[in-house]
C-alpha atoms as a printed R data frame, in Angstrom:
    type eleno elety resid chain resno       x       y       z
1   ATOM     1    CA   MET     A     1 111.140 113.276 102.725
2   ATOM     2    CA   SER     A     2 110.605 110.009 104.551
3   ATOM     3    CA   THR     A     3 108.158 109.454 107.377
4   ATOM     4    CA   PRO     A     4 109.719 108.445 110.713
5   ATOM     5    CA   LEU     A     5 109.079 104.807 111.579
6   ATOM     6    CA   THR     A     6 107.488 105.816 114.870
7   ATOM     7    CA   LEU     A     7 104.702 107.605 112.987
8   ATOM     8    CA   THR     A     8 103.818 104.911 110.482
9   ATOM     9    CA   PRO     A     9 101.966 101.620 110.521
10  ATOM    10    CA   LEU     A    10 105.436 100.031 110.589
11  ATOM    11    CA   ARG     A    11 105.377 100.400 114.371
12  ATOM    12    CA   ARG     A    12 103.825  96.925 114.580
13  ATOM    13    CA   TYR     A    13 107.134  95.530 113.282
14  ATOM    14    CA   MET     A    14 109.164  97.359 115.910
15  ATOM    15    CA   ARG     A    15 107.358  96.124 119.023
16  ATOM    16    CA   HIS     A    16 108.529  92.573 119.518
17  ATOM    17    CA   GLY     A    17 111.957  92.044 117.972
18  ATOM    18    CA   THR     A    18 110.467  91.211 114.609
19  ATOM    19    CA   LEU     A    19 113.757  90.376 112.873
20  ATOM    20    CA   THR     A    20 114.238  87.414 115.198
21  ATOM    21    CA   GLN     A    21 110.636  86.388 114.607
22  ATOM    22    CA   LEU     A    22 111.102  86.674 110.838
23  ATOM    23    CA   ALA     A    23 114.207  84.475 111.028
24  ATOM    24    CA   ALA     A    24 112.222  81.846 112.924
25  ATOM    25    CA   PHE     A    25 109.330  82.173 110.474
26  ATOM    26    CA   GLU     A    26 111.606  81.781 107.444
27  ATOM    27    CA   ALA     A    27 113.264  78.719 108.955
28  ATOM    28    CA   VAL     A    28 109.899  77.059 109.647
29  ATOM    29    CA   VAL     A    29 108.690  77.721 106.090
30  ATOM    30    CA   ARG     A    30 111.947  76.382 104.659
31  ATOM    31    CA   LEU     A    31 112.211  73.342 106.943
32  ATOM    32    CA   GLY     A    32 108.532  72.541 107.546
33  ATOM    33    CA   SER     A    33 108.610  72.185 111.311
34  ATOM    34    CA   ALA     A    34 109.348  74.161 114.453
35  ATOM    35    CA   ARG     A    35 111.616  71.386 115.710
36  ATOM    36    CA   ARG     A    36 113.845  71.462 112.628
37  ATOM    37    CA   ALA     A    37 113.828  75.270 112.610
38  ATOM    38    CA   ALA     A    38 114.867  75.263 116.266
39  ATOM    39    CA   GLN     A    39 117.744  72.912 115.512
40  ATOM    40    CA   ALA     A    40 118.877  75.089 112.592
41  ATOM    41    CA   LEU     A    41 118.737  78.256 114.704
42  ATOM    42    CA   CYS     A    42 120.192  76.603 117.845
43  ATOM    43    CA   VAL     A    43 117.205  77.417 120.048
44  ATOM    44    CA   ALA     A    44 114.534  75.363 121.801
45  ATOM    45    CA   PRO     A    45 111.347  74.480 119.877
46  ATOM    46    CA   PRO     A    46 109.150  76.468 122.310
47  ATOM    47    CA   THR     A    47 111.197  79.551 121.417
48  ATOM    48    CA   ILE     A    48 110.288  79.103 117.747
49  ATOM    49    CA   SER     A    49 106.622  78.572 118.639
50  ATOM    50    CA   GLY     A    50 106.662  81.747 120.721
51  ATOM    51    CA   HIS     A    51 108.219  83.752 117.903
52  ATOM    52    CA   LEU     A    52 105.607  82.481 115.449
53  ATOM    53    CA   LYS     A    53 102.744  83.294 117.822
54  ATOM    54    CA   LYS     A    54 104.011  86.821 118.498
55  ATOM    55    CA   LEU     A    55 104.577  87.437 114.794
56  ATOM    56    CA   ALA     A    56 101.102  86.201 113.837
57  ATOM    57    CA   ASP     A    57  99.529  88.252 116.653
58  ATOM    58    CA   SER     A    58 101.439  91.389 115.603
59  ATOM    59    CA   LEU     A    59 100.403  90.988 111.973
60  ATOM    60    CA   GLY     A    60  96.857  89.884 112.695
61  ATOM    61    CA   VAL     A    61  97.009  86.924 110.296
62  ATOM    62    CA   ARG     A    62  97.269  83.155 110.542
63  ATOM    63    CA   LEU     A    63 100.648  82.031 109.228
64  ATOM    64    CA   PHE     A    64 100.472  78.220 109.329
65  ATOM    65    CA   GLU     A    65  98.077  75.313 109.220
66  ATOM    66    CA   LEU     A    66  98.986  72.074 110.949
67  ATOM    67    CA   ARG     A    67  98.750  69.059 108.627
68  ATOM    68    CA   GLY     A    68  99.868  65.966 110.451
69  ATOM    69    CA   LYS     A    69 103.174  66.952 112.015
70  ATOM    70    CA   ARG     A    70 103.983  69.486 109.309
71  ATOM    71    CA   LEU     A    71 103.386  73.234 109.454
72  ATOM    72    CA   VAL     A    72 102.056  74.363 106.085
73  ATOM    73    CA   PRO     A    73 102.285  78.091 105.273
74  ATOM    74    CA   THR     A    74  99.059  79.945 104.516
75  ATOM    75    CA   ALA     A    75  98.699  82.360 101.603
76  ATOM    76    CA   ALA     A    76  99.430  85.189 104.057
77  ATOM    77    CA   ALA     A    77 102.632  83.409 105.106
78  ATOM    78    CA   LEU     A    78 103.773  83.105 101.501
79  ATOM    79    CA   ALA     A    79 103.220  86.844 101.026
80  ATOM    80    CA   LEU     A    80 105.166  87.493 104.230
81  ATOM    81    CA   LEU     A    81 107.955  85.197 103.033
82  ATOM    82    CA   GLN     A    82 108.376  87.314  99.913
83  ATOM    83    CA   ALA     A    83 108.527  90.457 102.055
84  ATOM    84    CA   THR     A    84 110.988  88.733 104.400
85  ATOM    85    CA   ASP     A    85 113.268  88.035 101.429
86  ATOM    86    CA   GLU     A    86 113.084  91.719 100.462
87  ATOM    87    CA   VAL     A    87 113.928  92.789 104.038
88  ATOM    88    CA   SER     A    88 116.920  90.424 104.043
89  ATOM    89    CA   LEU     A    89 118.176  91.886 100.768
90  ATOM    90    CA   ALA     A    90 117.718  95.444 102.065
91  ATOM    91    CA   LEU     A    91 119.656  94.610 105.242
92  ATOM    92    CA   ALA     A    92 122.434  93.005 103.173
93  ATOM    93    CA   ARG     A    93 122.670  96.195 101.070
94  ATOM    94    CA   CYS     A    94 122.806  98.225 104.276
95  ATOM    95    CA   GLU     A    95 125.633  96.056 105.608
96  ATOM    96    CA   ASP     A    96 127.543  96.519 102.357
97  ATOM    97    CA   ALA     A    97 127.073 100.281 102.471
98  ATOM    98    CA   LEU     A    98 128.164 100.531 106.097
99  ATOM    99    CA   GLY     A    99 131.097  98.161 105.665
100 ATOM   100    CA   ALA     A   100 133.296 100.893 104.235
101 ATOM   101    CA   TYR     A   101 132.750 102.965 107.358
102 ATOM   102    CA   ARG     A   102 133.623 100.053 109.615
103 ATOM   103    CA   ASP     A   103 136.782  99.362 107.621
104 ATOM   104    CA   GLY     A   104 138.130 102.878 108.160
105 ATOM   105    CA   GLY     A   105 137.013 104.468 104.887
106 ATOM   106    CA   ALA     A   106 137.688 108.153 104.186
107 ATOM   107    CA   ASP     A   107 134.456 109.362 105.771
108 ATOM   108    CA   SER     A   108 134.626 106.923 108.638
109 ATOM   109    CA   PRO     A   109 134.469 108.309 112.189
110 ATOM   110    CA   ARG     A   110 137.179 105.765 113.040
111 ATOM   111    CA   ARG     A   111 139.402 107.135 110.270
112 ATOM   112    CA   ALA     A   112 138.749 110.703 111.361
113 ATOM   113    CA   ALA     A   113 139.754 109.845 114.941
114 ATOM   114    CA   HIS     A   114 143.060 108.425 113.679
115 ATOM   115    CA   CYS     A   115 143.812 111.648 111.800
116 ATOM   116    CA   ARG     A   116 143.749 113.845 114.891
């Protein structure tokens, strides 16, 4: 039996829209700067900075070091990046599993409504 998310240490990930923060984080790691990440995600650079600050505060770790104009991920950030990849894969599997229900599969509530 699984433990409800509200009763686990996972609550820290539920407080501040963490998926958006993780997307910003991943973009900064991949692109090396908040400005480039902001361009890729079609948001303003201060939005990316805010997401990174909230994420680091929620996790209680430093995610980047500033070297010149480049944000360099810390060891904690690299560990988080691996976890972020796993979360993305899990969400993709979830989308695949739920797709059949959206497309009117046999057990779909939409399909059942059409049968009445």
